[in-house]
C-alpha positions in Angstrom: -6.7 12.5 -17.4 -4.4 11.1 -14.9 -6.0 9.7 -11.5 -4.2 8.8 -8.2 -5.8 7.5 -5.5 -3.9 7.7 -1.9 -4.5 5.3 0.8 -3.3 6.5 4.3 -1.6 4.0 6.6 -3.1 2.4 9.9 -5.0 5.1 11.8 -3.8 7.8 9.6 -5.6 10.1 7.5 -4.7 12.0 4.1 -5.5 15.3 6.1 -1.8 15.0 7.7 0.8 16.8 6.2 2.7 14.0 4.6 -0.1 12.7 2.4 -0.7 16.6 1.4 2.7 16.3 0.3 2.2 13.5 -1.8 -0.9 15.2 -3.3 1.1 18.6 -3.9 3.6 16.4 -5.9 1.0 14.2 -8.0 -0.6 17.4 -9.1 2.6 18.7 -10.3 2.9 15.5 -12.3 -0.2 16.2 -13.8 -2.5 13.7 -12.1 -5.6 14.3 -10.3 -5.1 13.1 -6.6 -8.2 11.2 -4.8 -7.6 10.9 -1.2 -9.2 7.8 0.3 -10.5 8.0 3.8 -10.3 5.1 5.6 -12.6 4.3 9.0 -9.9 2.3 10.8 -11.8 1.9 14.4 -13.2 -1.4 14.9 -13.0 -2.6 11.5 -11.2 -5.1 9.6 -9.2 -5.4 6.5 -12.1 -6.6 4.5 -13.9 -3.4 5.8 -11.1 -1.5 4.5 -11.3 -3.0 1.0 -14.7 -2.5 0.7 -14.6 1.1 1.5 -11.8 1.7 -0.8 -14.1 -0.1 -3.7 -17.0 2.2 -2.6 -14.7 5.4 -3.1 -13.4 3.9 -6.4 -14.7 5.0 -9.8 -14.1 3.1 -12.9 -11.2 4.8 -14.9 -9.2 3.8 -18.1 -6.9 1.6 -16.3 -3.9 3.2 -18.5 -4.8 6.5 -16.5 -5.3 5.4 -13.0 -2.3 4.4 -10.1 -3.2 3.7 -6.6 -0.3 4.5 -3.7 -0.7 2.9 -0.4 1.6 3.0 2.6 1.8 0.3 5.0 -1.7 -1.0 5.8 -2.9 1.0 2.9 -0.4 -0.5 0.8 -2.0 -4.0 1.5 -5.4 -2.3 0.8 -4.1 -1.6 -2.5 -2.5 -4.8 -3.3 -5.5 -6.2 -2.6 -8.0 -4.1 -4.6 -5.8 -4.4 -7.6 -6.6 -7.9 -7.8 -10.3 -6.6 -8.2 -10.1 -4.0 -10.5 -8.0 -2.7 -13.6 -5.3 0.2 -12.8 -2.1 0.9 -14.7 0.1 0.6 -11.6 0.3 0.4 -7.7 2.7 1.8 -5.4 3.1 -0.2 -2.2 5.1 1.9 0.2 6.3 0.0 3.4 3.9 -3.0 2.7 2.6 -4.3 5.9 3.5 -8.1 6.6 0.1 -9.1 7.6 -0.8 -11.6 4.8 -1.8 -15.1 5.6 1.7 -16.6 5.0 3.4 -13.9 7.2 0.9 -14.3 10.4 2.8 -17.3 11.6 6.0 -15.1 11.7 4.6 -12.3 13.7 5.3 -11.1 17.1 2.8 -11.4 19.5 3.0 -7.5 20.3 2.3 -6.9 16.6 -0.8 -9.2 16.4 -2.0 -7.4 19.8 -1.5 -4.0 17.9 -3.7 -5.3 15.1 -6.0 -7.3 17.3 -7.9 -10.7 16.9 -11.0 -9.7 15.1 -8.6 -8.1 12.3 -5.9 -11.2 12.7 -8.5 -13.7 12.0 -9.9 -11.5 9.2 -6.2 -11.2 7.5 -6.1 -15.1 7.5 -8.4 -14.6 4.1 -5.6 -12.7 2.4 -2.8 -14.8 0.8 0.0 -12.6 -0.9 0.4 -15.5 -3.3 -3.4 -15.9 -4.7 -3.5 -12.0 -4.6 -0.5 -11.5 -6.7 -1.6 -14.2 -9.4 -4.7 -12.3 -9.8 -3.0 -8.5 -10.0 -2.2 -7.7 -13.4 -0.9 -4.4 -13.3 2.8 -3.1 -12.6 3.8 -3.1 -9.2 6.3 -0.9 -7.6 7.3 -1.6 -3.8 9.1 1.1 -2.0 10.7 0.4 1.8 13.0 2.3 4.0 16.4 0.3 4.6 15.8 0.7 8.2 12.3 -0.7 8.3 11.8 -3.8 10.7 13.1 -7.1 9.2 9.7 -8.7 8.8 8.9 -5.7 6.5 11.7 -5.9 4.3 11.6 -9.7 4.3 7.9 -9.4 2.9 8.7 -6.6 0.3 12.2 -8.6 -0.7 10.1 -11.9 -1.3 7.3 -10.1 -2.9 9.8 -8.5 -5.7 11.1 -12.0 -6.3 7.6 -13.9 -6.8 6.0 -11.2 -8.7 7.3 -11.0 -12.4 5.3 -7.6 -12.5 7.0 -6.1 -9.3 10.0 -4.0 -8.8 11.6 -3.3 -5.2 13.1 -0.3 -4.3 14.9 0.1 -0.8 15.5 3.6 0.4 18.8 4.3 2.4 18.9 5.7 5.8 14.8 5.8 6.0 12.7 3.7 8.4 8.9 3.2 8.3 8.1 7.2 7.6 6.6 8.2 4.1 6.9 11.9 5.4 10.7 11.5 5.3 12.0 13.5 2.3 14.2 10.8 0.8 11.2 8.4 0.9 8.7 11.2 -0.7 11.4 12.0 -3.3 11.9 8.5 -4.3 8.1 8.0 -4.6 7.5 11.0 -6.6 10.7 10.1 -8.9 8.7 6.5 -9.7 5.4 7.9 -10.4 5.2 9.0 -14.1 
């Protein structure tokens, strides 16, 4: 039995059509998709990680994958250091790790909020990367913001278990047909 957890982006829901398309694509590949509902309002990354861990059921690590988009990709990456899974797919990984925070624009920090920003200081990409033993597939659109592309390219260089794929003519948009096709093509 192949299981795929799907974690949406910040303030999004897996009930949105873009995530339903991912769910349908996974079913065609023989996966049982599990949509993870995240309660975003007034919560921090620590809360999001705990929400996922409460939903997660232990599976044979060779049959379980996690797909996350943006903030959902951060959640997937963090939990991969706490549980055993076959592979994680980090789609447009948000650049809000401890190492990234000094580089963020004030407008990005305002969008995330003070409480979340303070909590994000607890999550070092380097430390999490050392603990994550699964295969990691990074995907991003070529038209993503520079800070996102920088985070993904640095990640790909630092992690021996990671591969980076940049999708031409696509921005921060997992609903884009090119993005969706590339994601589903990478999932085996």
